[in-house]
C-alpha positions in Angstrom: -0.3 -0.1 -0.1 1.5 3.4 -1.0 1.2 6.3 0.8 -2.2 8.1 -0.4 -3.7 4.7 0.1 -3.1 4.3 3.8 -4.1 7.9 4.1 -7.3 7.0 2.6 -7.8 4.1 4.6 -7.0 6.0 7.9 -10.2 6.0 9.8 -11.5 9.1 11.4 -11.0 7.9 14.7 -7.2 7.3 14.3 -7.1 10.6 12.5 -8.4 12.4 15.3 -6.1 10.3 18.1 -3.0 10.9 16.1 -4.1 14.0 15.8 -4.2 15.3 19.7 -0.6 14.6 20.0 -0.8 14.2 24.1 -2.0 18.1 24.2 1.0 19.6 22.9 -1.0 22.3 20.9 0.7 21.0 17.2 -1.2 22.1 14.3 -2.6 19.4 12.0 -4.8 21.3 9.0 -8.3 19.1 8.5 -7.6 20.2 5.2 -4.7 18.3 4.0 -6.8 14.8 4.6 -9.0 13.5 2.3 -12.8 13.1 3.3 -13.7 10.0 4.6 -16.7 7.9 4.4 -20.4 9.1 4.4 -19.0 12.6 3.3 -17.8 13.2 7.6 -14.7 15.7 7.8 -11.8 14.2 9.3 -11.9 16.4 12.1 -15.3 16.0 13.3 -15.4 14.9 16.9 -18.0 12.0 18.2 -18.8 12.9 22.2 -20.6 11.3 24.7 -22.0 13.2 27.5 -22.3 11.2 30.8 -24.3 13.2 33.1 -27.4 15.0 31.4 -28.7 16.9 34.0 -28.9 20.6 34.4 -25.5 21.2 34.3 -25.0 18.7 31.7 -27.8 20.6 29.5 -26.2 24.0 30.1 -22.8 22.3 28.4 -25.0 20.5 25.6 -26.2 24.2 24.4 -23.1 25.4 23.9 -21.9 22.2 22.4 -24.1 21.8 20.0 -23.5 25.2 18.5 -19.8 24.3 17.7 -18.7 23.1 14.5 -17.5 19.3 14.3 -18.9 18.3 17.2 -21.0 15.2 16.6 -23.1 13.7 20.1 -23.4 10.1 19.3 -24.0 8.7 23.0 -26.0 9.7 26.3 -26.2 8.3 29.7 -27.8 9.1 32.7 -29.2 7.4 35.1 -32.6 9.3 35.1 -34.3 8.0 32.0 -37.7 9.5 32.9 -36.5 13.0 33.0 -32.9 13.9 32.4 -32.3 11.5 29.7 -35.7 11.5 27.9 -35.5 15.5 28.0 -31.9 15.9 26.5 -32.1 13.2 24.1 -35.3 15.0 22.9 -33.4 18.1 22.8 -29.9 16.7 20.7 -32.4 14.8 18.5 -33.8 19.1 17.7 -30.3 19.6 16.6 -29.9 16.9 14.2 -27.6 14.1 17.2 -29.5 10.9 16.9 -27.8 9.7 20.1 -28.0 6.0 22.0 -29.0 6.5 25.9 -27.5 4.4 28.4 -28.0 4.4 32.5 -24.1 2.4 32.9 -21.7 4.4 31.5 -19.5 1.2 31.7 -22.2 -0.3 29.1 -21.9 2.9 27.2 -18.1 2.5 26.7 -18.8 -1.1 26.2 -20.8 -1.2 23.0 -19.7 2.4 21.4 -16.3 1.8 19.7 -16.5 5.2 17.8 -15.9 8.1 20.0 -13.2 10.1 20.4 -14.5 12.4 23.9 -16.6 12.4 26.6 -18.5 15.1 28.2 -18.6 13.9 32.6 -21.3 16.4 33.8 -22.2 13.9 37.0 -22.4 14.4 40.9 -18.8 15.1 41.8 -18.4 12.1 43.7 -18.8 9.9 40.7 -15.8 11.9 38.6 -12.8 10.1 39.3 -14.2 6.5 38.5 -15.6 7.8 35.8 -12.8 10.0 34.3 -10.5 7.4 34.7 -12.1 4.5 32.9 -12.9 7.1 30.2 -9.3 8.0 29.8 -8.0 4.8 29.9 -10.7 3.6 27.1 -9.4 5.7 24.5 -11.1 8.9 25.4 -10.5 12.4 25.7 -12.6 13.6 28.9 -14.2 17.2 29.3 -14.9 16.9 33.4 -16.7 19.5 35.0 -15.2 21.1 38.3 -14.8 20.2 41.0 -13.0 17.6 39.4 -13.1 15.0 42.7 -14.7 15.5 45.8 -12.3 13.8 47.3 -8.1 14.6 46.8 -7.5 11.1 45.8 -10.0 11.2 43.4 -8.4 13.8 41.9 -4.9 12.5 41.9 -6.2 9.3 40.4 -7.5 11.3 37.4 -4.4 13.4 36.9 -2.5 9.9 36.9 -4.8 8.5 34.4 -4.4 11.4 32.4 -0.7 10.9 32.3 -0.6 7.3 31.7 -3.1 7.4 28.6 -2.1 10.1 27.1 -5.3 11.4 26.8 -6.6 14.8 27.4 -8.3 16.2 30.6 -9.6 19.6 30.6 -11.3 20.2 34.2 -13.9 22.9 33.6 -13.0 26.2 34.9 -14.7 27.8 32.2 -13.4 31.3 32.9 -9.9 30.0 32.4 -10.8 30.4 28.8 -13.5 33.4 28.8 -11.8 36.4 26.5 -12.9 39.1 28.9 -10.8 37.2 31.6 -8.3 36.2 29.2 -7.6 39.9 28.3 -7.3 40.8 31.5 -4.6 37.8 32.9 -2.5 38.7 29.9 -3.2 42.3 29.3 -3.4 44.3 32.5 -1.6 41.9 34.8 1.2 40.2 33.1 1.8 42.9 30.2 1.3 46.1 31.5 1.0 45.3 35.7 -1.6 48.3 35.4 -2.8 47.4 39.1 1.0 47.8 40.7 1.4 45.5 43.5 -1.4 43.0 44.2 -2.0 43.6 47.6 -6.0 42.4 48.2 -8.5 40.7 46.5 -12.0 40.1 47.8 -13.9 37.7 45.7 -17.8 36.4 46.6 -21.0 34.3 45.4 -24.1 35.3 47.1 -27.0 33.2 46.4 -30.7 33.6 47.6 -32.3 31.0 50.2 -34.0 28.6 47.5 -35.9 24.7 48.7 -34.8 21.9 48.0 -35.1 21.1 43.9 -38.4 19.0 43.3 -38.9 16.2 41.1 -42.6 15.1 38.8 -44.0 12.4 41.0 -44.4 10.1 37.7 -40.7 10.4 36.8 -39.7 8.9 39.9 -36.5 6.4 40.2 -37.1 3.0 41.9 -35.0 2.8 45.0 -32.9 0.0 43.7 -31.2 2.5 40.5 -30.9 5.0 43.2 -29.2 2.7 45.9 -26.6 1.1 43.1 -25.7 4.7 42.4 -25.0 6.1 46.0 -28.4 7.5 46.8 -30.8 6.5 49.0 -33.4 9.1 48.4 -34.7 11.4 45.4 -34.5 13.7 47.5 -30.6 13.4 47.5 -30.4 12.4 44.1 -31.7 15.9 43.0 -30.1 17.7 45.8 -26.1 16.1 46.3 -24.4 18.9 46.6 -25.8 19.4 50.1 -24.7 16.1 51.3 -21.2 15.3 52.2 -19.7 12.5 50.3 -21.4 13.1 47.5 -20.7 17.2 47.1 -18.4 19.6 48.8 -21.1 22.0 49.3 -21.3 25.5 48.4 -17.6 26.1 48.9 -16.4 23.9 46.2 -19.6 24.2 44.0 -19.4 28.3 43.6 -16.2 29.1 45.7 -14.0 26.8 43.2 -14.6 29.1 40.1 -13.3 31.9 41.8 -10.2 30.5 44.1 -9.2 29.6 40.6 -9.0 32.9 39.7 -7.3 34.1 42.3 -3.9 31.9 41.9 -4.2 32.1 38.3 -4.0 36.3 38.4 -1.3 35.9 41.1 0.6 33.0 39.4 1.0 31.6 43.0 -0.4 28.5 45.1 -2.0 29.6 48.6 0.1 29.0 51.7 -2.2 29.3 54.6 -6.2 29.7 54.8 -8.7 29.8 57.8 -12.3 30.3 57.4 -15.4 30.4 59.5 -18.9 28.7 58.2 -21.5 26.9 59.2 -24.9 25.6 58.4 -26.5 28.4 60.1 -30.4 29.0 58.0 -31.3 25.4 56.7 -32.1 22.4 58.8 -28.9 20.5 59.2 -30.0 16.9 58.8 -30.8 17.8 54.6 -28.1 20.4 54.5 -25.0 18.7 55.8 -22.6 21.3 54.1 -22.0 24.9 55.3 -24.7 27.4 54.0 -22.6 30.1 54.9 -18.6 30.0 54.5 -15.7 33.0 54.6 -12.5 32.4 54.0 -9.0 34.5 53.8 -5.8 32.8 52.2 -2.8 34.2 52.0 -0.2 34.2 49.0 3.3 35.1 48.8 4.1 35.9 45.2 7.2 37.8 43.9 5.7 40.9 44.6 5.1 40.5 48.5 2.4 39.2 50.6 -1.3 39.5 49.4 -4.3 38.3 51.5 -7.2 36.9 49.6 -11.4 37.5 51.4 -13.7 35.2 49.7 -17.2 34.7 50.6 -20.0 32.6 49.8 -23.8 32.4 51.3 -26.5 30.5 50.1 -29.1 33.2 52.3 -29.0 36.3 50.6 -27.9 37.3 46.4 -26.5 40.9 47.5 -23.9 41.9 44.9 -24.1 38.4 43.5 -20.8 37.0 42.1 -17.5 38.6 41.3 -13.6 39.1 42.1 -12.2 42.3 42.7 -7.9 42.2 42.6 -6.8 45.4 44.5 -3.2 47.0 43.7 -1.6 50.2 45.2 -2.1 51.9 41.4 -5.1 50.0 40.6 -8.2 47.6 41.4 -9.8 45.5 38.3 -13.2 44.6 39.4 -14.3 41.4 37.4 -17.5 38.8 36.9 -18.5 36.5 34.2 -21.5 37.9 34.9 -22.1 39.9 31.4 -20.8 43.3 31.2 -20.2 43.7 34.8 -16.7 44.6 35.3 -14.1 47.7 35.0 -10.4 49.2 36.3 -10.3 51.6 38.6 -7.2 53.5 38.7 -5.3 55.3 42.2 -5.0 59.0 42.0 -1.7 58.4 42.8 -0.5 56.3 40.0 0.7 56.6 37.3 -1.3 58.0 33.6 -3.0 55.3 31.8 -3.4 57.0 28.3 -1.0 54.9 27.0 -2.7 51.8 28.0 -6.1 53.3 26.8 -4.5 54.5 23.5 -2.9 50.3 22.9 -6.4 48.7 23.4 -6.2 47.2 27.2 -8.5 49.7 28.0 -11.5 52.2 27.3 -11.4 55.7 27.8 -13.8 55.9 31.0 -16.9 58.0 30.1 -17.3 61.7 31.0 -18.9 62.5 34.8 -21.6 64.7 35.4 -19.8 67.5 37.4 -21.1 69.9 40.4 -22.2 73.1 40.7 -19.4 75.5 40.1 -20.9 76.6 43.3 -21.1 74.2 45.2 -18.8 73.0 48.5 -17.4 69.3 48.5 -16.6 68.3 52.3 -12.9 67.4 51.8 -13.2 64.3 54.3 -15.7 63.5 51.1 -13.4 61.1 48.3 -14.3 61.3 44.6 -15.0 57.8 42.7 -11.6 57.1 40.9 -12.8 57.1 37.3 -14.3 53.5 36.0 -12.2 52.3 32.5 -13.9 49.9 31.2 -12.8 46.3 29.7 -12.7 46.3 25.5 -13.9 42.9 25.3 -17.1 41.3 25.6 -18.2 37.7 26.0 -21.3 37.1 23.2 -21.9 33.3 23.7 -22.6 31.2 26.5 -20.4 31.6 29.4 -18.9 27.2 28.8 -18.7 27.7 25.1 -14.8 28.8 24.5 -14.0 26.5 27.0 -15.4 23.6 24.9 -13.9 24.9 21.8 -10.4 25.0 23.4 -11.0 21.9 24.4 -12.0 20.3 20.8 -9.4 22.5 19.4 -7.1 20.7 21.6 -7.9 17.4 20.8 -7.6 18.8 17.1 -3.9 19.7 18.0 -4.8 23.4 17.1 -4.4 24.7 20.8 -3.2 23.6 24.4 -5.8 22.7 27.2 -6.1 25.7 29.4 -7.7 24.1 32.2 -5.7 20.7 32.2 -5.5 18.1 34.9 -2.5 19.9 37.0 -4.0 22.8 37.2 -7.8 21.3 38.6 -5.6 19.4 40.7 -4.0 22.6 42.2 -7.5 24.4 42.6 -9.1 21.0 44.2 -6.3 21.5 47.0 -6.4 24.9 47.5 -10.7 24.7 47.8 -11.2 21.7 49.8 -8.8 23.1 52.3 -11.6 25.3 53.4 -14.2 22.8 54.6 -10.9 21.7 56.7 -10.2 24.6 57.8 -13.9 25.7 59.3 -14.0 22.2 60.9 -10.8 22.5 62.6 -11.6 26.4 63.6 -7.8 27.4 63.0 -5.5 28.5 60.5 -4.1 25.4 58.3 -1.1 25.9 56.3 -0.5 24.7 52.7 3.3 23.0 51.8 4.5 23.2 48.3 4.5 19.7 47.7 0.7 19.5 48.2 -0.1 21.1 45.1 2.1 18.8 43.0 1.0 15.1 41.9 
């Protein structure tokens, strides 16, 4: 067989696997290869989704809008609701999928998959991710990568062992607004000066347990097989120890990850206060309120970071504020929210506006010329807007990065090693609450 015949005989799955090159970022244009049988493009990616609940649906809504992604299978234990609804959703986008309850059966029967998106409860992530990697699939796994460090460690080891890609779902790492702030404002211009303090929060209003249609109740045997003792626990697993990690993991994980990213440092200590102060402790085993203080030793000096998550009031929603001696960056994943504020003593920022790092501040209305200003009042600094908008759904850029990494066009923005570092930083908050004292991190804790 000559070289041309060999290329024509290469099936699509072999092409996809060889082009990934273990996430090295090597570009291999799909235009150099011929169309495969049936008119499929050689860089099409066959994907399964494992876990088709609320988060799985959010990821599907983004993924179906990405060129070259073809869903072939869907796995979820709630056949009468999740499986049924998301199969119908995919069909509307012309993705005809085989539906499964058991993920092992799916891996055994589906022989033409390239990748899997995992959006199951946290306590399933490690087992399912390791199995999918060892089955030869690239994996996009929602955060938290595991509810235990032991599980997270196994995931990192499996990715290294198999050479397959493992992207963890800290989607801000691919958000163009966050990437602009890191690349241009933090790294290139150091526009904030020396960062000394960070504030972050994610506040949510009080809400009852999630319910379920009575006609769609799963039988007790199925619930027990997959780790749940009731439908109530299945629907609200995030609040139960052993299944999830509580709000600090479910919500805070996203933002604490950004602290380390922007500082280019891991925390060296954390102290925290929290408790189940509002809900019934029998049903809400994890803390409904947590306030944590981290310390980071950076190349420029000490940084103290305060973070809170409360689930009884939604005041100010969610955001991160990085404060330096020359400015403040306030940013949120929430659309249209975010600005940079210059300290009065900072150097002029005109050059950064001209370079497109910032937008010119809007002119503020001035006071009456004869108005008397109290000397004790502080005039708010001008607000420079961030010149980047995210017009796509929040998760789409991170999924695009994952699929392009499979094609060999990009490197992963949140590979397993980074996800593990974040898990170390976040999971210790719950330990600090329980211990009631400051806990130190050792540098080796963040490494496998």
